[in-house]
DSSP file (Angstrom, degrees, kcal/mol; ACC not computed):
  #  RESIDUE AA STRUCTURE BP1 BP2  ACC     N-H-->O    O-->H-N    N-H-->O    O-->H-N    TCO  KAPPA ALPHA  PHI   PSI    X-CA   Y-CA   Z-CA
    1    1 A X              0   0    0      0, 0.0    47,-2.7     0, 0.0     2,-0.3   0.000 360.0 360.0 360.0 139.1    0.0    0.0    0.0
    2    2 A X  E     -A   47   0A   0     45,-0.2     2,-0.5     2,-0.0    45,-0.2  -0.995 360.0-111.3-166.3 170.2    1.4    3.4   -0.8
    3    3 A X  E     +A   46   0A   0     43,-2.1    43,-2.1    -2,-0.3     2,-0.3  -0.959  49.1 151.8-109.6 130.4    1.2    7.0   -1.9
    4    4 A X  E     -A   45   0A   0     -2,-0.5     2,-0.5    41,-0.2    41,-0.2  -0.969  46.5-106.2-153.5 163.7    2.9    7.7   -5.2
    5    5 A X        +     0   0    0     39,-0.6     2,-0.2    -2,-0.3    39,-0.1  -0.869  47.2 161.8 -97.7 128.8    2.9    9.9   -8.2
    6    6 A X        -     0   0    0     -2,-0.5     2,-0.4    10,-0.1    10,-0.1  -0.546  36.1 -90.4-128.9-165.5    1.6    8.3  -11.3
    7    7 A X        -     0   0    0     -2,-0.2     2,-0.3     7,-0.1     7,-0.2  -0.904  23.3-176.0-118.6 147.3    0.2    9.2  -14.6
    8    8 A X  B > > -B   13   0B   0      5,-1.5     5,-1.9    -2,-0.4     3,-1.2  -0.839   5.6-169.9-137.3  95.6   -3.4    9.9  -15.7
    9    9 A X  G > 5S+     0   0    0     -2,-0.3     3,-1.1     1,-0.3     5,-0.1   0.825  84.4  62.0 -62.8 -30.8   -3.5   10.5  -19.4
   10   10 A X  G 3 5S+     0   0    0      1,-0.3    -1,-0.3     2,-0.1     4,-0.1   0.858 109.8  41.0 -61.1 -34.5   -7.1   11.7  -19.2
   11   11 A X  G < 5S-     0   0    0     -3,-1.2    -1,-0.3     2,-0.1    -2,-0.2   0.340 119.7-108.7 -96.2   5.6   -6.1   14.5  -17.0
   12   12 A X  T < 5S+     0   0    0     -3,-1.1     2,-1.7    -4,-0.5     3,-0.3   0.563  75.6 135.8  81.6   6.8   -2.9   15.3  -19.0
   13   13 A X  B   < +B    8   0B   0     -5,-1.9    -5,-1.5     1,-0.2     3,-0.2  -0.573  19.4 132.0 -87.1  77.5   -0.6   14.0  -16.3
   14   14 A X        +     0   0    0     -2,-1.7    -1,-0.2    -7,-0.2     3,-0.1   0.635  69.3  37.6-105.9 -15.7    1.7   12.1  -18.7
   15   15 A X     >  +     0   0    0     -3,-0.3     4,-2.7     1,-0.1     5,-0.2  -0.295  66.0 141.7-130.7  50.6    5.2   13.2  -17.6
   16   16 A X  H  > S+     0   0    0     -3,-0.2     4,-2.3     1,-0.2     5,-0.2   0.914  74.4  51.0 -57.0 -47.5    4.8   13.4  -13.8
   17   17 A X  H  > S+     0   0    0      1,-0.2     4,-1.8     2,-0.2    -1,-0.2   0.941 113.1  44.5 -58.3 -50.1    8.3   12.0  -13.2
   18   18 A X  H  > S+     0   0    0      1,-0.2     4,-0.5     2,-0.2    -1,-0.2   0.891 113.9  49.4 -61.7 -41.4    9.9   14.4  -15.6
   19   19 A X  H  < S+     0   0    0     -4,-2.7    -1,-0.2     1,-0.2     3,-0.2   0.830 117.8  38.8 -71.1 -33.3    8.0   17.4  -14.3
   20   20 A X  H >X S+     0   0    0     -4,-2.3     3,-1.9    -5,-0.2     4,-0.5   0.648  91.4  90.6 -90.1 -18.0    8.7   16.7  -10.6
   21   21 A X  H >< S+     0   0    0     -4,-1.8     3,-1.3     1,-0.3     4,-0.4   0.851  82.1  55.5 -51.9 -42.4   12.3   15.5  -11.1
   22   22 A X  T 3< S+     0   0    0     -4,-0.5    -1,-0.3     1,-0.3     4,-0.2   0.745 114.8  41.5 -61.1 -20.5   13.9   19.0  -10.6
   23   23 A X  T <> S+     0   0    0     -3,-1.9     4,-2.6     1,-0.1    -1,-0.3   0.369  84.2 105.3-104.8   1.7   12.1   19.2   -7.3
   24   24 A X  H <X S+     0   0    0     -3,-1.3     4,-3.1    -4,-0.5     5,-0.3   0.905  79.5  47.4 -54.4 -52.2   12.7   15.6   -6.1
   25   25 A X  H  > S+     0   0    0     -4,-0.4     4,-2.2     1,-0.2    -1,-0.2   0.908 114.7  46.3 -61.4 -42.5   15.4   16.4   -3.5
   26   26 A X  H  > S+     0   0    0      2,-0.2     4,-2.1    -4,-0.2    -1,-0.2   0.889 114.5  47.7 -66.9 -39.9   13.4   19.2   -2.0
   27   27 A X  H  X S+     0   0    0     -4,-2.6     4,-2.2     2,-0.2    -2,-0.2   0.953 113.3  47.1 -66.6 -48.5   10.2   17.1   -1.9
   28   28 A X  H  X>S+     0   0    0     -4,-3.1     4,-1.7    -5,-0.2     5,-0.7   0.874 110.2  54.2 -61.9 -37.2   12.0   14.1   -0.4
   29   29 A X  H  <5S+     0   0    0     -4,-2.2    -1,-0.2    -5,-0.3    -2,-0.2   0.925 109.8  46.9 -63.1 -43.6   13.7   16.4    2.2
   30   30 A X  H  <5S+     0   0    0     -4,-2.1    -1,-0.2     1,-0.2    -2,-0.2   0.859 112.0  49.9 -65.8 -35.7   10.3   17.8    3.3
   31   31 A X  H  <5S-     0   0    0     -4,-2.2    -1,-0.2    -5,-0.2    -2,-0.2   0.779  89.9-152.8 -75.2 -25.7    8.7   14.3    3.6
   32   32 A X  T  <5 -     0   0    0     -4,-1.7     2,-0.2    -5,-0.2    -3,-0.1   0.924  23.0-173.3  53.0  49.0   11.6   12.9    5.6
   33   33 A X      < -     0   0    0     -5,-0.7     2,-0.2     1,-0.1    -1,-0.2  -0.481  23.4-121.8 -75.1 143.7   11.0    9.4    4.4
   34   34 A X    >>  -     0   0    0     -2,-0.2     3,-2.1     1,-0.1     4,-1.2  -0.546  29.8-110.5 -75.2 149.6   13.0    6.6    5.9
   35   35 A X  T 34 S+     0   0    0      1,-0.3     3,-0.5     2,-0.2    -1,-0.1   0.854 118.7  55.0 -51.5 -37.2   15.0    4.6    3.3
   36   36 A X  T 34 S+     0   0    0      1,-0.2    -1,-0.3    10,-0.0    -3,-0.0   0.640 105.5  54.7 -74.5 -11.4   12.7    1.6    3.7
   37   37 A X  T <4 S+     0   0    0     -3,-2.1    10,-1.6     9,-0.1     2,-0.3   0.734  92.6  83.6 -87.8 -25.1    9.7    3.8    2.9
   38   38 A X  S  < S-     0   0    0     -4,-1.2     8,-0.1    -3,-0.5     6,-0.1  -0.585  75.6-129.5 -88.5 140.5   11.0    5.1   -0.4
   39   39 A X        -     0   0    0     -2,-0.3     6,-0.1     4,-0.2    -1,-0.1  -0.376  29.3 -96.0 -83.1 164.5   10.6    3.2   -3.6
   40   40 A X  S >  S+     0   0    0     -2,-0.1     3,-0.7     2,-0.1     2,-0.7  -0.322  92.8  14.7 -72.6 160.1   13.4    2.5   -6.1
   41   41 A X  T 3  S+     0   0    0      1,-0.3    -1,-0.0     2,-0.1     0, 0.0  -0.656 132.3  21.8  83.2-118.5   13.9    4.7   -9.0
   42   42 A X  T 3  S-     0   0    0     -2,-0.7    -1,-0.3     1,-0.1    -2,-0.1   0.901  84.7-160.3 -58.9 -46.9   12.1    8.0   -8.8
   43   43 A X    <   +     0   0    0     -3,-0.7     2,-2.1     1,-0.1    -4,-0.2   0.195  51.3 119.0  93.5 -16.1   11.9    7.8   -5.0
   44   44 A X        +     0   0    0     -6,-0.1   -39,-0.6   -39,-0.1     2,-0.3  -0.546  55.2 105.7 -87.3  79.5    9.0   10.2   -4.2
   45   45 A X  E     -A    4   0A   0     -2,-2.1     2,-0.4   -41,-0.2   -41,-0.2  -0.956  59.0-147.1-145.6 158.3    6.9    7.5   -2.7
   46   46 A X  E     -A    3   0A   0    -43,-2.1   -43,-2.1    -2,-0.3     2,-0.4  -0.970  23.2-173.8-131.7 123.0    5.8    6.3    0.7
   47   47 A X  E     -A    2   0A   0    -10,-1.6     2,-0.5    -2,-0.4   -45,-0.2  -0.943  13.1-170.3-121.2 134.8    5.3    2.6    1.0
   48   48 A X        -     0   0    0    -47,-2.7     2,-0.9    -2,-0.4   -11,-0.1  -0.970  17.8-144.9-121.8 115.2    4.0    0.7    4.0
   49   49 A X        +     0   0    0     -2,-0.5     2,-0.3     2,-0.0    -2,-0.0  -0.692  42.2 146.5 -80.8 109.5    4.4   -3.1    3.7
   50   50 A X        -     0   0    0     -2,-0.9     2,-1.2    11,-0.0     3,-0.1  -0.964  59.6 -97.9-143.6 152.7    1.3   -4.4    5.4
   51   51 A X    >   -     0   0    0     -2,-0.3     3,-1.0     1,-0.2     6,-0.2  -0.641  36.8-176.3 -75.8  98.4   -1.0   -7.4    4.9
   52   52 A X  T 3  S+     0   0    0     -2,-1.2    -1,-0.2     1,-0.2     6,-0.1   0.647  76.7  64.7 -73.2 -15.0   -3.8   -5.8    2.9
   53   53 A X  T 3  S+     0   0    0     -3,-0.1     2,-0.8     4,-0.0    -1,-0.2   0.624  79.6  91.3 -83.8 -13.6   -5.8   -9.0    3.0
   54   54 A X    X>  -     0   0    0     -3,-1.0     3,-2.3     1,-0.2     4,-0.5  -0.733  66.5-154.7 -86.6 110.6   -6.3   -8.9    6.8
   55   55 A X  G >4 S+     0   0    0     -2,-0.8     3,-1.3     1,-0.3     4,-0.4   0.822  91.0  63.7 -54.8 -33.1   -9.6   -7.0    7.4
   56   56 A X  G 34 S+     0   0    0      1,-0.3     4,-0.3     2,-0.1    -1,-0.3   0.657  97.8  57.9 -71.8 -10.5   -8.4   -5.9   10.8
   57   57 A X  G <> S+     0   0    0     -3,-2.3     4,-2.3    -6,-0.2    -1,-0.3   0.620  83.3  86.4 -85.1 -14.9   -5.6   -3.9    9.2
   58   58 A X  H <X S+     0   0    0     -3,-1.3     4,-2.8    -4,-0.5     5,-0.2   0.864  83.4  51.5 -60.4 -43.5   -7.9   -1.8    7.1
   59   59 A X  H  > S+     0   0    0     -4,-0.4     4,-2.2     1,-0.2    -1,-0.2   0.937 114.0  44.9 -62.7 -41.4   -8.7    0.9    9.6
   60   60 A X  H  > S+     0   0    0     -4,-0.3     4,-2.6     2,-0.2    -2,-0.2   0.892 113.0  51.8 -68.0 -37.2   -4.9    1.5   10.3
   61   61 A X  H  X S+     0   0    0     -4,-2.3     4,-2.8     2,-0.2    -2,-0.2   0.918 109.8  48.9 -65.3 -41.5   -4.2    1.4    6.5
   62   62 A X  H  X S+     0   0    0     -4,-2.8     4,-2.4    -5,-0.2     5,-0.2   0.935 112.7  47.8 -64.6 -43.3   -7.0    4.0    5.8
   63   63 A X  H  X S+     0   0    0     -4,-2.2     4,-2.4    -5,-0.2    -2,-0.2   0.925 113.4  47.8 -60.8 -45.7   -5.6    6.3    8.5
   64   64 A X  H  X S+     0   0    0     -4,-2.6     4,-3.0     1,-0.2     5,-0.3   0.926 112.0  49.6 -60.7 -45.7   -2.0    5.9    7.2
   65   65 A X  H  X S+     0   0    0     -4,-2.8     4,-2.8     1,-0.2     5,-0.2   0.924 111.8  47.0 -63.6 -44.3   -3.1    6.6    3.6
   66   66 A X  H  X S+     0   0    0     -4,-2.4     4,-2.1     2,-0.2    -1,-0.2   0.931 115.1  47.3 -63.4 -45.1   -5.1    9.7    4.5
   67   67 A X  H  X S+     0   0    0     -4,-2.4     4,-2.2    -5,-0.2    -2,-0.2   0.921 115.6  44.2 -64.9 -43.3   -2.1   11.0    6.7
   68   68 A X  H  X S+     0   0    0     -4,-3.0     4,-2.8     2,-0.2     5,-0.2   0.912 111.3  53.0 -68.0 -41.9    0.5   10.3    4.0
   69   69 A X  H  X S+     0   0    0     -4,-2.8     4,-2.3    -5,-0.3    -1,-0.2   0.907 111.1  47.7 -59.6 -41.7   -1.6   11.7    1.2
   70   70 A X  H  X S+     0   0    0     -4,-2.1     4,-2.5    -5,-0.2    -1,-0.2   0.903 111.1  50.4 -66.5 -40.9   -2.0   14.9    3.1
   71   71 A X  H  X S+     0   0    0     -4,-2.2     4,-2.5     2,-0.2    -2,-0.2   0.905 111.5  49.1 -63.6 -40.4    1.7   15.1    3.9
   72   72 A X  H  X S+     0   0    0     -4,-2.8     4,-2.7     2,-0.2     5,-0.3   0.917 110.3  50.2 -62.9 -44.1    2.5   14.6    0.2
   73   73 A X  H  X S+     0   0    0     -4,-2.3     4,-2.5    -5,-0.2     5,-0.2   0.938 113.4  45.5 -60.7 -46.8    0.1   17.3   -0.8
   74   74 A X  H  X S+     0   0    0     -4,-2.5     4,-2.7     2,-0.2     5,-0.2   0.924 113.6  49.2 -63.9 -44.1    1.6   19.8    1.6
   75   75 A X  H  X S+     0   0    0     -4,-2.5     4,-2.4     2,-0.2     5,-0.2   0.939 115.1  42.9 -61.7 -47.9    5.2   18.9    0.8
   76   76 A X  H  X S+     0   0    0     -4,-2.7     4,-2.8     2,-0.2     5,-0.3   0.924 114.9  50.2 -67.3 -42.8    4.6   19.2   -3.0
   77   77 A X  H  X S+     0   0    0     -4,-2.5     4,-2.1    -5,-0.3    -2,-0.2   0.914 113.3  46.3 -59.5 -44.8    2.5   22.4   -2.6
   78   78 A X  H  X S+     0   0    0     -4,-2.7     4,-1.9    -5,-0.2    -2,-0.2   0.919 114.7  46.4 -65.0 -44.1    5.2   24.0   -0.4
   79   79 A X  H  X S+     0   0    0     -4,-2.4     4,-0.9    -5,-0.2    -2,-0.2   0.955 116.2  43.6 -65.1 -50.4    8.1   23.1   -2.7
   80   80 A X  H  < S+     0   0    0     -4,-2.8     4,-0.5     1,-0.2     3,-0.3   0.847 112.5  52.9 -67.5 -32.8    6.4   24.2   -5.9
   81   81 A X  H >< S+     0   0    0     -4,-2.1     3,-0.7    -5,-0.3    -1,-0.2   0.876 108.9  50.1 -68.0 -36.5    5.1   27.4   -4.3
   82   82 A X  H 3< S+     0   0    0     -4,-1.9    -1,-0.2     1,-0.2    -2,-0.2   0.663 107.9  54.3 -76.1 -15.1    8.6   28.3   -3.2
   83   83 A X  T 3<        0   0    0     -4,-0.9    -1,-0.2    -3,-0.3    -2,-0.2   0.505 360.0 360.0 -96.1  -5.4   10.1   27.7   -6.6
   84   84 A X    <         0   0    0     -3,-0.7    -1,-0.2    -4,-0.5    -2,-0.1   0.437 360.0 360.0 -98.1 360.0    7.7   30.0   -8.5
């Protein structure tokens, strides 16, 4: 389970990696991800390895996902706002 940047061709988000790459270091710095949380390659990810098939994990997974999505939104917004 994780928060990541992907592509959505319908919305015109086809080069997310390329567009965010210049800001990668600043975004990752604001997120303060542990090495085990970050994905390989692009790296602006937050990954939580958890058993998604266990129903009793779902409340904690939902809380984590909401918290991480909010953190990502704030970090990206702050970095991009400071660069313009």
